[in-house]
C-alpha positions as CSV (number, residue, x, y, z in Angstrom):
1,M,-27.7,-32.0,-17.8
2,T,-25.3,-33.3,-15.3
3,P,-25.0,-31.8,-11.7
4,G,-21.5,-30.6,-12.4
5,G,-22.3,-29.0,-15.8
6,P,-21.6,-25.3,-15.2
7,A,-18.5,-26.1,-13.0
8,E,-17.1,-28.4,-15.7
9,E,-17.7,-25.8,-18.4
10,A,-15.9,-23.2,-16.2
11,A,-13.0,-25.6,-15.7
12,K,-12.8,-26.2,-19.4
13,V,-12.7,-22.5,-20.1
14,A,-10.1,-21.9,-17.5
15,T,-8.0,-24.8,-18.8
16,S,-8.1,-23.5,-22.4
17,F,-7.3,-20.0,-21.2
18,M,-4.3,-21.2,-19.3
19,D,-3.2,-23.3,-22.4
20,I,-3.4,-20.2,-24.6
21,M,-1.5,-18.1,-22.0
22,R,1.2,-20.8,-21.8
23,A,1.6,-20.9,-25.5
24,Q,1.8,-17.1,-25.8
25,P,3.7,-15.6,-22.8
26,L,3.4,-12.1,-24.4
27,S,-0.3,-12.2,-24.0
28,L,0.0,-13.3,-20.4
29,A,2.3,-10.4,-19.8
30,L,-0.2,-8.0,-21.4
31,V,-3.0,-9.3,-19.2
32,V,-0.9,-8.9,-16.1
33,M,0.2,-5.4,-17.1
34,N,-3.4,-4.4,-17.8
35,L,-4.5,-5.6,-14.3
36,A,-1.6,-3.7,-12.7
37,L,-2.6,-0.6,-14.7
38,L,-6.2,-0.9,-13.5
39,G,-4.9,-1.2,-9.9
40,L,-2.8,1.9,-10.4
41,F,-5.7,3.9,-11.8
42,Y,-7.9,2.9,-8.9
43,Y,-5.2,4.0,-6.4
44,V,-4.7,7.3,-8.1
45,A,-8.4,8.0,-8.3
46,A,-8.8,7.1,-4.6
47,Q,-6.0,9.5,-3.7
48,I,-7.5,12.3,-5.8
49,A,-10.9,11.8,-4.3
50,E,-9.5,11.9,-0.8
51,R,-7.5,15.1,-1.5
52,R,-10.5,16.8,-3.0
53,A,-12.6,15.9,0.0
54,N,-9.9,17.4,2.3
55,E,-9.8,20.5,0.2
56,F,-13.6,20.8,0.2
57,N,-13.6,20.6,3.9
58,T,-10.9,23.2,4.3
59,I,-12.7,25.6,1.9
60,M,-16.0,25.1,3.8
61,A,-14.3,25.7,7.2
62,Q,-12.6,28.9,5.8
63,Q,-16.0,30.0,4.4
64,D,-17.6,29.5,7.8
65,K,-14.9,31.7,9.4
66,I,-15.5,34.4,6.8
67,N,-19.2,34.3,7.3
68,Q,-18.8,34.7,11.0
69,L,-16.5,37.7,10.5
70,F,-19.1,39.3,8.2
71,Y,-21.9,38.5,10.7
72,N,-19.9,40.3,13.4
73,C,-19.3,43.3,11.2
74,V,-22.9,44.0,10.4
75,P,-24.7,45.7,13.3
76,A,-27.8,43.9,14.6
77,M,-31.0,45.5,13.3
78,K,-33.5,46.4,15.9
79,Q,-37.1,46.0,15.1
């Protein structure tokens, strides 16, 4: 086994992949489109997660206010 074995194999694979993509531009466009779609899905998922976190924090803050109002309405029990 030569010292550059894995690197040479990776270079061969990359070269053959680029040759295939050069021969079939529609496949290259499909790969690029799929990567862009994955990026879009990640962006949308991140935005949804951020919005849900904000809504959760808002709901919890409102619930704390309601709990405080209920606590003030109930008279303290003397033991």
